[in-house]
C-alpha positions in Angstrom: 4.8 -1.8 -17.9 8.5 -0.9 -17.2 7.8 -1.5 -13.4 6.3 -4.9 -14.1 9.3 -5.9 -16.3 11.8 -4.8 -13.6 9.9 -6.7 -10.9 9.6 -9.8 -13.0 13.4 -9.7 -13.8 14.1 -9.2 -10.1 11.9 -12.1 -9.1 13.5 -14.4 -11.6 17.0 -13.3 -10.5 16.2 -13.8 -6.9 14.6 -17.2 -7.5 17.8 -18.3 -9.4 20.0 -16.9 -6.6 18.1 -18.9 -4.1 18.5 -22.2 -6.0 22.2 -22.7 -5.2 22.1 -22.0 -1.5 22.0 -25.7 -0.5 20.6 -26.7 2.9 19.4 -24.1 5.3 21.2 -23.7 8.6 20.3 -26.6 10.9 19.9 -24.4 13.9 19.7 -20.6 13.3 20.6 -18.4 16.2 17.4 -17.7 18.2 16.8 -15.1 20.9 18.9 -13.2 23.3 22.3 -11.5 23.0 23.7 -14.3 20.8 21.0 -13.6 18.1 21.6 -9.9 18.2 25.3 -10.4 18.0 25.0 -12.8 15.0 22.5 -10.5 13.2 24.6 -7.3 13.5 28.1 -8.6 13.0 29.2 -9.1 16.6 28.1 -5.8 18.0 25.3 -6.8 20.4 25.1 -3.3 21.8 23.8 -2.0 18.5 20.3 -3.5 19.0 18.5 -2.8 22.2 15.2 -4.5 23.3 14.1 -1.0 24.6 14.5 0.6 21.2 12.1 0.6 18.3 12.6 -1.6 15.2 13.4 1.5 13.1 16.1 2.7 15.6 17.7 -0.8 15.9 17.8 -1.4 12.2 19.4 2.1 11.7 22.0 1.1 14.3 22.8 -2.3 12.7 25.9 -2.3 10.4 24.3 -5.1 8.4 21.0 -3.4 7.6 22.1 -0.1 5.9 20.4 -0.9 2.6 17.1 -1.8 4.4 17.3 1.4 6.5 17.9 3.5 3.5 15.0 1.8 1.7 12.6 2.3 4.7 13.5 6.0 4.8 13.0 6.4 1.1 9.7 4.6 1.2 8.5 6.6 4.2 8.1 3.6 6.4 10.8 4.3 9.0 8.3 6.4 10.9 5.8 3.6 10.9 8.3 1.2 12.4 9.0 3.8 15.1 5.3 3.6 16.1 3.6 1.5 18.8 3.2 -1.6 16.7 3.6 -4.4 17.4 5.2 -5.5 14.2 7.1 -8.6 13.0 9.8 -7.6 10.5 11.7 -10.0 8.3 14.8 -7.9 7.8 17.0 -8.6 4.8 20.7 -7.9 5.3 22.9 -5.8 3.1 24.2 -9.1 1.6 20.6 -10.0 0.7 20.1 -6.7 -1.1 23.2 -7.4 -3.2 21.4 -10.4 -4.7 18.9 -8.0 -6.3 20.0 -6.8 -9.7 21.6 -3.3 -9.5 19.1 -1.9 -12.0 16.2 -3.1 -9.9 17.7 -1.8 -6.6 18.5 1.6 -8.2 15.0 1.7 -9.7 13.4 1.1 -6.3 15.2 4.0 -4.8 14.0 6.6 -7.3 11.3 8.9 -6.0 8.9 7.9 -8.9 9.1 4.3 -7.6 8.3 5.1 -4.0 5.0 3.1 -4.1 6.7 0.1 -5.6 9.5 0.2 -2.9 6.9 0.5 -0.2 5.1 -2.5 -1.5 8.2 -4.6 -1.4 9.1 -3.4 2.1 5.6 -3.9 3.5 5.8 -7.5 2.2 8.5 -8.0 4.9 6.2 -6.7 7.7 3.5 -8.7 9.4 1.2 -6.9 11.9 1.5 -8.3 15.4 4.4 -10.0 17.2 5.3 -13.5 15.9 8.2 -15.2 17.6 10.0 -18.1 16.0 8.0 -20.4 18.4 4.7 -18.7 17.2 5.8 -19.2 13.6 6.7 -22.9 14.2 3.3 -23.5 15.9 1.5 -21.9 13.0 3.4 -24.0 10.5 2.7 -27.2 12.5 -1.0 -26.2 12.8 -1.1 -25.7 9.0 0.2 -29.2 8.3 3.7 -27.9 7.4 2.8 -24.5 6.0 1.6 -21.2 7.5 0.2 -18.4 5.5 1.0 -14.9 6.9 -0.9 -11.8 5.9 1.7 -9.0 5.4 1.3 -5.3 5.7 1.1 -5.1 1.9 -2.1 -7.2 2.0 -0.4 -10.2 0.3 0.2 -13.6 1.6 3.7 -14.9 2.6 4.2 -18.6 3.1 6.3 -20.0 6.0 7.6 -23.5 6.2 10.4 -25.4 8.0 13.6 -26.8 6.6 15.1 -28.7 9.4 15.0 -26.3 12.3 15.2 -23.3 10.1 12.1 -21.2 9.1 11.9 -20.7 5.3 9.8 -18.0 3.7 8.5 -18.2 0.2 7.1 -15.1 -1.6 4.1 -14.9 -3.8 6.6 -14.5 -6.8 8.4 -17.7 -5.7 11.7 -16.6 -4.3 12.8 -17.8 -0.9 14.5 -16.5 2.2 15.7 -18.3 5.3 15.5 -16.8 8.8 19.2 -16.7 9.9 18.7 -15.0 13.3 15.3 -15.1 15.0 13.6 -13.4 17.9 15.5 -10.1 18.1 13.1 -8.4 20.6 12.3 -4.7 20.0 10.2 -2.3 22.0 7.5 -2.4 19.3 7.7 -6.0 18.1 10.3 -8.5 16.9 12.8 -8.8 14.0 13.9 -11.9 12.3 16.9 -11.5 10.0 16.6 -13.1 6.6 19.1 -13.8 3.8 17.1 -12.6 0.8 14.8 -9.8 -0.3 11.3 -11.2 -0.7 9.6 -10.0 -3.8 5.7 -9.9 -3.9 3.6 -10.3 -7.0 3.0 -6.8 -8.4 
């Protein structure tokens, strides 16, 4: 019951946090060194297309919270595997939108399964580039439904040129840097932590 209340509070807080964002970026950075540079704070050398998702996220100065969470949940090893995976990677700034009590709760050993569920909701099996996502959205009449590694659906739509993700609990995240190629898939940086229905 306590877990459900924490997740409900987190979903509500994230939904409210997303309400005041205004318009999404008209043209998020997509592909190549520019995208890597934007995603990791200007240090394009931190992410290498020849390295795994886990290694690149660990090297990114803007994904320390995500890296710590992946390690705590036991998923870093999976994202070092062959894949391919598509990862929607929340930045450290995205994690600060989550209420501290919820973030701290997720990192407790007793909440490992809950944390893994949240993180798996940001992973889609297979490699989906921004072009692939846009094509799926167009084919779906303006909405694509992605099946995440958690087994739950994640909705993708377009807001101008930007890809917008909506979780099953209703909070939203915008892809701010797309097509960061990895040896075992692709990373799309997002500006919010997506909270699934628990």
